[in-house]
C-alpha positions in Angstrom: 88.9 55.7 -0.1 87.1 57.2 2.6 84.5 58.8 2.3 82.6 60.9 5.1 78.3 59.8 4.7 76.0 63.1 5.8 72.5 62.5 5.9 69.4 65.5 6.5 67.7 62.4 8.1 68.8 59.1 9.5 69.0 56.2 6.6 68.8 58.6 3.8 71.9 57.5 2.5 71.6 53.9 2.9 71.9 53.4 -0.4 74.9 55.2 -1.0 76.6 53.6 2.1 75.5 50.4 0.6 77.5 50.7 -2.6 80.5 52.6 -1.5 80.9 49.8 1.2 80.5 47.1 -1.6 82.9 48.8 -3.8 85.7 48.5 -0.6 85.4 52.4 0.6 85.7 53.0 4.1 82.5 55.0 5.7 82.8 57.6 8.3 80.4 59.8 9.8 80.3 62.8 12.0 76.9 62.5 13.7 76.6 61.3 17.0 73.8 59.5 18.9 73.9 62.2 21.6 71.2 65.4 20.6 73.2 67.2 22.4 76.0 67.5 20.5 75.6 68.4 16.9 79.2 66.7 16.0 81.9 64.6 16.9 83.9 66.8 16.6 82.2 68.6 20.1 81.6 65.7 21.7 83.4 63.3 24.1 87.1 62.7 22.8 86.4 65.4 19.8 87.5 63.5 16.9 86.5 65.0 13.7 87.0 63.1 10.7 88.0 65.8 9.1 91.1 66.2 11.5 92.2 62.9 9.5 92.6 62.7 5.7 89.0 62.2 4.1 88.7 61.7 0.0 85.3 62.7 -0.2 81.9 63.3 1.4 78.6 62.2 0.2 75.4 64.3 1.3 72.1 62.6 0.8 68.9 64.6 1.9 65.1 63.6 1.7 63.3 65.1 -1.0 62.1 68.6 -0.8 64.3 69.1 2.0 66.6 72.0 2.0 68.6 72.0 5.0 72.1 71.0 4.8 74.3 69.3 8.0 76.7 70.9 9.5 79.4 68.2 8.2 78.7 69.0 4.6 79.9 72.7 5.0 82.7 71.6 7.1 83.8 69.6 4.5 83.6 71.9 1.4 85.6 74.5 3.8 88.0 71.6 4.3 88.4 71.6 0.3 87.0 67.7 0.3 84.5 67.1 -2.9 81.1 67.0 -1.5 79.1 65.0 -3.8 75.1 65.4 -3.3 73.4 62.2 -4.2 70.0 63.4 -5.3 69.9 65.3 -8.6 67.0 67.0 -7.6 68.4 69.1 -5.1 70.8 72.2 -6.7 73.9 73.0 -5.8 71.8 75.3 -3.6 74.3 78.6 -4.7 77.3 77.9 -2.3 80.4 79.7 -3.4 82.8 76.7 -3.5 83.8 74.9 -6.6 83.8 71.6 -4.0 80.1 71.0 -4.6 78.3 68.9 -7.0 75.3 66.6 -7.5 75.0 63.4 -8.9 72.5 60.7 -9.6 72.3 58.0 -7.2 73.3 55.3 -9.2 76.6 57.0 -10.4 77.8 57.5 -6.9 80.5 55.2 -6.6 82.5 56.4 -9.8 81.8 59.9 -8.8 83.3 60.0 -6.0 86.2 57.4 -7.2 86.5 60.6 -9.6 86.3 63.1 -7.3 88.9 61.7 -4.6 91.8 62.9 -7.1 90.2 65.3 -8.9 91.9 68.6 -8.2 90.1 70.7 -10.8 88.3 73.2 -8.0 92.1 73.4 -6.6 93.3 74.3 -10.2 91.0 76.9 -10.9 91.4 78.4 -7.4 95.1 78.8 -8.7 94.3 80.0 -11.9 92.4 82.8 -10.3 94.3 84.0 -7.5 97.2 84.7 -10.3 94.9 86.3 -12.3 94.1 88.4 -9.2 97.7 89.1 -8.1 98.2 89.9 -11.8 101.1 87.5 -12.3 99.0 86.0 -15.2 95.9 87.7 -17.4 92.5 85.9 -17.9 93.7 85.3 -21.4 97.1 83.6 -20.7 94.8 81.1 -18.3 92.2 80.5 -20.3 90.8 79.4 -23.7 92.4 76.5 -26.3 95.3 79.2 -26.6 95.9 79.8 -23.4 99.6 80.5 -22.4 99.4 78.7 -18.9 97.6 75.5 -18.0 97.3 74.9 -14.7 96.3 71.0 -13.2 96.0 69.8 -9.6 95.5 66.3 -8.5 94.8 65.0 -5.1 96.4 62.3 -3.1 96.6 61.6 1.1 98.1 64.9 2.2 99.8 65.5 -0.9 99.0 67.7 -4.1 100.7 67.6 -7.0 100.9 70.8 -9.2 101.2 70.7 -12.5 101.9 73.9 -14.6 102.5 74.1 -18.6 103.8 77.1 -19.7 104.1 78.4 -23.5 107.4 80.4 -24.1 105.4 83.2 -24.3 105.6 83.1 -20.3 108.8 81.4 -19.7 110.5 84.4 -18.4 107.9 84.9 -15.6 108.0 80.8 -14.4 109.7 81.7 -11.2 106.9 84.3 -10.2 104.4 81.7 -11.4 105.7 79.1 -9.6 106.0 81.0 -6.1 102.7 82.4 -6.8 100.8 79.0 -8.1 102.6 77.0 -5.1 101.5 79.8 -2.7 97.8 80.2 -4.1 97.7 76.2 -3.2 98.6 76.4 -0.1 96.4 79.6 0.8 93.5 77.2 -0.9 93.9 73.8 0.8 95.8 74.2 4.4 95.5 70.8 5.4 97.7 69.6 3.0 101.2 68.7 4.1 102.9 68.3 0.7 103.1 70.1 -2.3 104.9 68.8 -5.3 104.6 71.1 -8.4 106.1 70.3 -11.7 106.9 73.0 -14.6 106.5 71.8 -18.1 106.7 73.2 -21.7 103.5 73.5 -23.1 102.1 70.8 -25.4 
C-alpha cells in the first residue's frame, strides 16, 4: 500500500510512519527541503505522488494547530482517503466524505481499510442519481431501499456493484448509465470501472 504522509510540522507523524513501515507499507511525501517550493509537484521535475496511484493519505498535526498542509487538500480533491491521526482535531467541516479522524494506535488498520473502501464513492453515486431524478431518496436509503450501491477501490480500478429490487428493474439501463457516469465524475483519476448489476438480496 502506498501511503502519502503529510505533517503540519516535521516529525509529528513519526509514530504513524513507524507503524506503517513496520506493517510493510510504502511511505510517500510531497513536501520538499527547499522552502521556495510548497510541494514536490512545483519543484524540480514536478513529480507529485498523486500523479501515480496513492492508496491513502495520513495527516498528522501538532495539538492545537488548525492549519492543514496543502497536500491533504490535494489528496481529498483527488478522492484519496485522508486519515487524520489525532482525534482531538475535528473533521474541520471540509465538504468531502473522504476525510476521517482516528486514534494514532489504529492508524494501520484504518489505512488498510480505507485503501479499498469506496463508501465515499458509493454515497456520491447515490446522491447524484437522486439529484438527476433517476431514483428517489427513499429508493436509495433505509432498510427497504430498492437500490443498494457499493464501490470497492483498487489500483486505477473501481468496482461498482448495484443491487436492484424488482420494483426498479425497468430502469436498470438508466440506473447503470447514470451511476457509471456519476462514479467517473467523482473520481476522474481511475481508468477502469467495472459495473455489476445484481438482484437485491
